Residue frames as qw, qx, qy, qz and C-alpha x, y, z in Angstrom:
[[0.529, 0.657, -0.267, -0.466, 16.26, -18.82, -58.78],
 [0.969, 0.118, 0.201, 0.083, 16.91, -22.00, -60.80],
 [0.587, -0.425, 0.386, 0.571, 20.52, -22.47, -61.76],
 [0.483, 0.398, 0.546, 0.557, 19.77, -22.04, -65.44],
 [0.031, 0.928, 0.300, 0.219, 18.08, -18.68, -64.89],
 [0.448, -0.836, 0.145, 0.280, 20.83, -17.46, -62.57],
 [0.657, -0.156, 0.472, 0.567, 23.47, -18.66, -65.03],
 [0.424, 0.704, 0.418, 0.386, 21.95, -16.54, -67.77],
 [0.054, -0.973, 0.013, -0.225, 23.07, -13.47, -65.82],
 [0.442, -0.757, 0.482, 0.006, 26.10, -14.91, -64.05],
 [0.691, 0.510, -0.505, -0.086, 28.67, -16.63, -66.26],
 [0.022, -0.462, 0.819, -0.340, 30.37, -18.06, -63.17],
 [0.625, -0.004, 0.623, -0.470, 27.27, -20.26, -62.63],
 [0.694, 0.418, -0.323, -0.489, 27.02, -21.58, -66.20],
 [0.353, 0.313, -0.881, 0.026, 29.22, -24.64, -65.59],
 [0.224, 0.015, 0.815, -0.534, 27.19, -25.56, -62.51],
 [0.644, 0.333, 0.178, -0.666, 23.92, -25.20, -64.44],
 [0.618, 0.413, -0.583, -0.327, 25.23, -27.44, -67.24],
 [0.132, 0.209, -0.937, 0.246, 26.37, -30.08, -64.74],
 [0.439, 0.149, 0.613, -0.640, 22.91, -30.07, -63.13],
 [0.699, 0.411, -0.055, -0.582, 21.03, -30.37, -66.43],
 [0.534, 0.420, -0.716, -0.161, 23.35, -32.99, -67.90],
 [0.025, -0.182, 0.908, -0.377, 23.39, -34.98, -64.67],
 [0.573, 0.206, 0.481, -0.630, 19.61, -35.04, -64.41],
 [0.715, 0.451, -0.283, -0.453, 19.30, -36.09, -68.05],
 [0.346, 0.387, -0.854, 0.035, 21.85, -38.88, -67.50],
 [0.264, -0.035, 0.826, -0.498, 19.91, -40.20, -64.51],
 [0.638, 0.351, 0.320, -0.606, 16.63, -40.17, -66.41],
 [0.440, 0.500, -0.558, -0.496, 17.84, -41.43, -69.81],
 [0.069, 0.137, -0.988, -0.035, 18.07, -45.15, -68.94],
 [0.266, 0.343, 0.790, -0.434, 14.42, -45.10, -67.82],
 [0.422, 0.718, 0.383, -0.400, 12.79, -42.83, -70.39],
 [0.687, 0.483, 0.305, 0.449, 15.30, -42.45, -73.21],
 [0.451, -0.177, -0.009, 0.875, 17.69, -39.58, -73.94],
 [0.007, -0.410, -0.373, -0.832, 15.27, -37.39, -75.89],
 [0.495, -0.700, -0.444, -0.260, 12.56, -37.53, -73.21],
 [0.649, -0.447, -0.281, 0.548, 15.21, -37.01, -70.51],
 [0.293, 0.054, 0.092, 0.950, 16.34, -33.76, -72.16],
 [0.245, -0.542, -0.435, -0.676, 12.71, -32.65, -72.52],
 [0.618, -0.644, -0.446, 0.063, 11.98, -33.36, -68.85],
 [0.562, -0.267, -0.162, 0.766, 15.12, -31.51, -67.77],
 [0.090, 0.251, 0.230, 0.936, 14.12, -28.46, -69.81],
 [0.427, -0.608, -0.496, -0.449, 10.55, -28.64, -68.50],
 [0.637, -0.551, -0.421, 0.337, 11.66, -28.86, -64.86],
 [0.388, -0.093, -0.047, 0.916, 13.92, -25.83, -65.24],
 [0.130, -0.362, -0.345, -0.856, 11.03, -23.87, -66.76],
 [0.553, -0.597, -0.548, -0.194, 8.55, -25.05, -64.13],
 [0.576, -0.425, -0.349, 0.605, 10.88, -23.93, -61.35],
 [0.190, 0.043, 0.099, 0.976, 11.34, -20.53, -62.96],
 [0.321, -0.486, -0.498, -0.642, 7.58, -20.21, -63.42],
 [0.596, -0.582, -0.533, 0.147, 7.02, -21.02, -59.74],
 [0.441, -0.271, -0.190, 0.834, 9.47, -18.28, -58.76],
 [0.023, -0.215, -0.285, -0.934, 7.72, -15.74, -60.97],
 [0.489, -0.525, -0.533, -0.448, 4.29, -16.74, -59.60],
 [0.154, -0.480, 0.528, -0.684, 5.55, -16.82, -56.02],
 [0.798, -0.181, 0.346, -0.459, 3.83, -20.12, -55.30],
 [0.397, -0.256, 0.867, 0.160, 4.73, -23.78, -55.64],
 [0.370, 0.142, -0.653, -0.645, 3.73, -25.58, -58.82],
 [0.814, -0.052, 0.179, -0.550, 0.56, -27.66, -58.82],
 [0.354, -0.338, 0.868, 0.080, 1.64, -31.28, -58.47],
 [0.676, 0.408, 0.597, -0.143, -1.26, -32.61, -60.54],
 [0.494, 0.846, -0.074, -0.186, -0.32, -30.33, -63.44],
 [0.067, -0.703, 0.697, 0.129, 3.36, -31.27, -63.09],
 [0.556, -0.077, 0.827, -0.023, 2.55, -34.97, -63.10],
 [0.676, 0.606, 0.391, -0.151, 0.37, -34.64, -66.20],
 [0.336, 0.875, -0.307, -0.166, 3.03, -32.66, -68.07],
 [0.231, -0.551, 0.799, 0.070, 5.77, -35.13, -67.11],
 [0.667, 0.168, 0.721, -0.081, 3.61, -38.06, -68.19],
 [0.612, 0.761, 0.140, -0.163, 3.03, -36.38, -71.55],
 [0.158, 0.837, -0.510, -0.116, 6.76, -35.79, -72.00],
 [0.277, -0.454, 0.846, -0.021, 7.90, -39.24, -70.98],
 [0.722, 0.123, -0.515, -0.446, 5.26, -41.57, -72.34],
 [0.938, -0.309, -0.078, -0.138, 5.14, -45.11, -70.97],
 [0.471, -0.691, 0.538, 0.108, 8.19, -46.40, -69.07],
 [0.490, 0.531, -0.657, -0.213, 10.79, -48.23, -71.13],
 [0.983, -0.141, -0.088, -0.074, 10.95, -52.00, -70.86],
 [0.660, -0.604, 0.352, 0.275, 14.22, -53.36, -69.38],
 [0.730, 0.201, 0.424, 0.497, 15.57, -54.28, -72.84],
 [0.274, 0.841, 0.219, 0.412, 14.84, -50.76, -74.10],
 [0.414, -0.901, 0.122, 0.055, 16.51, -49.29, -71.00],
 [0.747, -0.294, 0.390, 0.451, 19.69, -51.15, -71.89],
 [0.549, 0.496, 0.394, 0.545, 19.60, -49.84, -75.46],
 [0.029, -0.963, -0.125, -0.237, 18.99, -46.28, -74.26],
 [0.583, -0.743, 0.238, 0.229, 21.95, -46.54, -71.89],
 [0.735, -0.011, 0.427, 0.526, 24.18, -47.75, -74.73],
 [0.381, 0.757, 0.318, 0.424, 23.24, -44.75, -76.90],
 [0.286, -0.954, -0.005, 0.092, 24.61, -42.33, -74.32]]
């Protein structure tokens, strides 16, 4: 079960789930911007939960298309610096 889903029922896991989500968003933000990073983090959590409910791994083509839609084109180096400064 993804940490976020488990944390919804187990308060002792909430801090760990927040660290995971925030850490992933921090890693992604310099490349895609903070708003897209939060969207990707939320999407990944949902995709993992969906895979658990379906009992099968997610389709990588569908995942790639969804991530591309969420992130848009990669940020140019100058834009990456500005995104990092906004954090």
